[in-house]
N, C-alpha and C positions, 0 to 999 in steps of 0.2 A: 384571304384570295383577292385580288386586285379587283379591281371594277370592270376591267374588259374580261378577267374570266368570268365574272358571275355572268355577267352579258352576254357571253357566250353559249353560258349554261342555259340559258333562259331560250337561246333559239335549237339548240339540239334539243330542250325538253320540247317545245312546239312541233320541231321535226319527227321525234320519233314518238312522244305520247299523244300529242292532237294532231299531227299530220299524217303519221301511219297508223294508229289505234296500239300502239306495245304500250299498254298498261304499263306488266309486271317492270319496264324500264322506268315509269317513274322512281324505281326506288336507288336509283344511279343519282337523282336529282336531290332527292328529300330527304333530312335526318328522319332516322327510325322514329316513330310514333305516332301521336293522333291525327296529325296533318297529311302524313303520308298513308294512313290507312285510311281516313276520309276521304282522298283526292282518288285513291282506287278503288274503293266503294263507289264512288258518284263515278268515277271512268268508266268502268265495268258498266255499271245501270245504264248509262249515255250510250256506250258504244251496242249494247244487244237493245234500244231502242231507234238508234241513230246508225245502223252498223257502217254508213260510209259519210260517219262524221268528221271533217279537219274545220282545223282552226288555225290561222295564220295573223301572223303580226304586223299590226300596223302601225308602231308606234314601241320604242324601249327608251325609256331615259333610266340613268343611274347615277347612285353617289353614296360613297362607302361603300355599307354593307346592304344598300335596297336595291333593286330593281322593281322598275314600274313599266309593266308591259300594258298595250292597246289590242286589243284584238276583235278578230270576226270571226266566229263559226258560223259554219253550214252545214245542214244536212239534212236528211231524208226521212219522216216518221213512219218506222216500218214495225216497229216495235212499241208493246206498250211501257208506256209512260209515268209511274206512279200512278194506275188508275186507269189511263187514257188509251184507251186502245190504237193501234196504230190507223195514222190517215192516209197517208203515204203524199203529204204533204211536204215540201220543200221548205224548212227555214232558216232563217239568216237571224243573228241576233249579236248584241258587242260587250264587249265587256273589258274591264282593267282590273289588273291584279298587286298589289303593292307583294313581291317578294322580299323576305329580308335572312339574308347566306350567312350561316355561322360556319365556317372550317372547309366550306365549299361545299354546302348544302343547304337547301332551303330549309329554314327552322322554322319560320314564319311564315303565312301567308292571310294577308288580306283583299278581299275582292267584291267588287261590285259588276253583279250581270244582270243584262234587260229579262229577269225571271218573268214580268208582265207580258213582256212581247213575246217572250218564248211560249208563254202559255195561251196565249191569243192565236198566234199562228198557227199550234195545232188544233185549237176549238176547245180546251180545256177551260177556259173562260172566255166572257164576250165582252164587248167592250160596251159601257152604256150611252146615251146618248141625250141628248141634253136638249130640250125644244122650246 
């Protein structure tokens, strides 16, 4: 597939899965296997804890078979998140993902997400003060 087709797939992925919460739609973008399974498991847990979760694309850069996407996610903590009960706090985090495409599907994904900020915003961890 072309670089433009891979970029277009990322925009559709963010619209359908991370914009509308259509977790099963992920199978239209990811090759069958562990990456798809892990994504669907994570997304299901995320939408149970943050039912209004929405992620938007800030930047996309593509070359050859890779697409890099920088995004911002927002949602309200309304359900259990791995042992942290709902706080009804609104959170905002950022992340960067590198997606490698094979035959029109994401076959490999590497990401960096501000999980510390995420956990601090829902009160699961606190920042320590230096004095």
